[in-house]
N, C-alpha and C positions, 0 to 999 in steps of 0.2 A: 203617689210619691215618685213611681217610676215614671210616670208621665212627664213630671217636672224635670226630673235628671235628663230625660231624652232631649226635652225643650232646650235645657241648658247646655247640654252638649252640642246640640245643633247650632246653638247661638255662638258658641265658642268656635267652632268649625267655621262657620259664617265670618266671624270676625277675622280670624287668622288668614282666611282666603282674601278678605278685602284688604289687610296688611300687607300681604305678598304682593297683590295686584299693584297696591300703591308703591310699594317699594320697586317692583318691576319697572312701573312707569317713571319713577323717580330716577333711577339708574339709567334707565334708557334715555331719558332727557339730558342727564349728564353726558353720556356717551356721544350723543348727537352733537352736544355743544363743542365737546372736545375734538370730535371728528372736524366739524365746521371750522374751529380754530386752526387746526392743522392744516386743512386745505388752504385756508387764508395764507398761513404762514409760507407754504409752498409757492403760492402765487407771488407773495412779497421777493422771496429768494430769486424766483426767475425773473423778476423785474430789477434786481439789484438792491432792494431795499432790505438790508441784511437785520438791521436793528428792529424794524417793524417785524420781520419773519421771526426774530428771537423772541419777541413780547408775544407773539401768537402761540409759539411753541410752549413758552413756559405757562402760558394760560390754558393751554389745552391740558398740561400736566396738572395743574391745579384743578382743573375740572374733572380729570380722570388720571389718577395717579399711576395707572398702570398702562398708560397709553405708550407703548414700546416705541413707535416711530418717531414720536414727539422727542423722547430721550435721544435717540439716535441724530435726529435733525439738529438738536442743541449741541451734541457732541461735534458735529460737523463744524457749526458756526464757531464754538468756541477754538477748535484747532485750527480754523482758518485765521483766526484773531491771534493766535498763538497764545491764547489763555490755556495751556496744556494742562494745568491741575484741573481747571473746570471741565475741559474735554474729557479728560480721564474719567471724571466721576459720571458724567452722564453717558459715555460709552459702556463703562462697566456696568452701570444700571440698566441699560439697554440690553447688554448682553445677559444680565441675570434674569430679564424679562423674556428671553427667547430669541432675540436678534441674532441673525446669523452673520459671519464674516466681520465681527467687529475686532478680532484679535490684532489686525494690523494697525488700525489707528489706536487702540490700546498701547501696542508696542511702541509705536512712534511717540506717543504721549510720554511714556515713561523714558524713553531716549531723551528727549528734550528736556525732561526733568533731571536728567543725569542719573537716573535709576536704571543703571545698564544691565543688570542681571535681571531685573523684571522685564526690561524691554526684550532682552533675549528670549526669556522664555514666552512671551507672548508672540513675538514673531515666529518663533519655532512652532507654536500652534496655529499662526495664521498660515504658514507654509502647508500645515496639514489640512486647514480649511479651505485653502485656495491653491491646490498643487499646480494648476496652470497659470498662476499669475507671477509672471517673471519679475515684477516691479517687488514683490514681496521677496523672492530669491536674491535680488539684487541688494536690497535693503539688509538682509540677512547676512550676506556675503561681506558687506561694510562693516556691519556690527561686529562679526567674527574677527576681521582686521584690527579692528580698533581695540577689542579685548586681548590681542595676541593669540587667538586661535587660528594661526595661519593656515594649518591643514584643512581645517573645517571651511576656512574663506576660500581656499582653491577650490575645494570640492563644489562650493555654491557657484563660484564664478564659472566653473566648467560646465556646470548643468545649465546655466544661463546661456552660455556661449554656444552649447549643442543644440540650443533652440534658435537663438539669434546670433549667428556669427558677424554680424556686422555692428554689434554693440561695442562702440569705439571705447568709451570709458572702461567698460568691463575688461578690455583686453590690456589696457595701461594698468588698471589695478591689480589685474591677475599677474602681469609682470612684475609688480612692486611685492606682491605675496611670494613669488617665486624666487626673487632675490632674497627675501627674509628667511627662506628656508634653504639657501645657498645653492639653488637650482639657477645658476647664472645663464646657462643655455636655454632654459626655459624662459628666463627673464627676457633676453635679447629677441627671442622669437616673438613673445608677446608685445614688447615695445615695437618692434618692426611692423607687426600686424596692425599696432594701435596707429603708427606713423601712415601705413599706407591708407588707413581709412579715414584719415584727415585728422588725428589727434594733434592738438595744437601742441608745437615743439618749443615750448618754452624752456627757461634755464633749468628748472626742476627736471623736466624731461630729459634734455641733453646730458644734465649731470648724472641722472639715474641710469642711462644707457652707457655714458662714457665709462662709469665705474664698473658696470657689468662687464664690459669689454676687457677691461683692465684685468679683472677676476678671472677672466677666461684666458689672461696672458695674451691678449690682442693688443698689444701696447699702442701701435699706430692708430688702431681705430678708436681706442680709448681716448688718446690725447686729441684726435680730431673732434670728437664730440665735446670734450672739456673745452677745447678753444672756442667752439660755438657757444657753449655755455657762457664763457668768460665774455664774449663780446655783448652778450645780453646784460650780464651782471659784473662788470669788471671789479668790483671791490667785495664780490662774496668769497669770504674766507675759505669756505669748505671747497670750493671749486679751485681756488689759487693753490691750496694746500695739496690737493690731490694731483694737480696739473704738476706742480714742483716736483713732487714724489715720482710722477711718471716719468718726467724727463729725466730726472736723475737715474732712476733705474734703467733708462734706455742708454744712458751714457751722453746724453746730450747736456753736456753742462752748462753750456752758454744759456741755454733756453732755461735750464734749472735755476741758475743764478738770477736770472730775470723774475721768474716766479717767487723764488724764496725772498728776494728784495721786496716784492709785491706784499707778500705775507708779513714780513717783518716791518714794513710802513704801517700796517695796520694793527701789528702786535709786537711793538717795540720791545718788550720785556719777555718775549717768549724765547727761552735758551735753547730750546729744541731747534727751532727754526734758524736761530743764529749758527747753531753748531752746523746745520745741514748746509747753510749758505757757505761755511767755512769749507766743509767737505767738497762742496761744488768747485769752489775756487781751487783746491788742491786737485780735484780731478782734471780741472782744465789745465794745471801746470802752474799755477801761480801759489806755490806751497807756502810762501812767507806770509801772503795775505791771509791765506786759508788757515794757517797756524794762528795767526793773531785772533781771528774770529772765533776759533774754536776754543782757544785759551779764554777769551772774553765771556764766551757761552759758558763754559765750565765753572768760572768764578762767579758769574751770575747765579748760575744754578746752586751753587754750594752757600751762597749767602741768605737763601731763602729759608 
């Protein structure tokens, strides 16, 4: 009886050993298949055949559902296609499986999906993962700005510029953040630095710089920038309104009349603009015409 039991136990051990060996061979075969498919996908990507690469990476995952690199590669492909929901899913799976430095792509995918709080959390994590990656710092600075966290945005821009002081766009955007926190001296310094580095001085740049100088009570400088902005966008109501106000405050009533009339042409029912036009005529010395316009503006305002 004892001999039978020993033989039976030996048989079970041999059977289990055979099963384990077969399983190991089976798993090894699937992993080899997944690895080969992944390598084919990489080759296709290098040759520009993105769809063929996508199919290979997907097949690699089907062969081995824990193939981390294939998930990461699929995340890249879907991100490039702007399929951000798919990119997010594959990138998060890769991260769960141990892939490093995935938070940046996850954060940007959240951003483009307009899930800004999740984007902020992921980009903050990316900053910890890649402390030397200034691209992450720049993206985080922009996101802070968009969410209204101006002080945090300023800190991020300053960190970036301490590493690369030639980052033109960052200087301009830092100027905008300084403007939003009422640091107008800081704003014009940053705008000037951006301009010196070749930042395009379009109407928006000139307008923002001009208004910053006006806030510093540098009226002539402010007007000069606003006039340049007006040349580029002659019917921009914001530019015209601020220019009219600046000319009026300076006491240049002839110039103020021209600019208030420009605004009124675009906003014929704006009682405030009509009133200021009347005040400008009175400042010029034409009190009768000025009074008529002011009375008309008052009547217009009270009938609303």
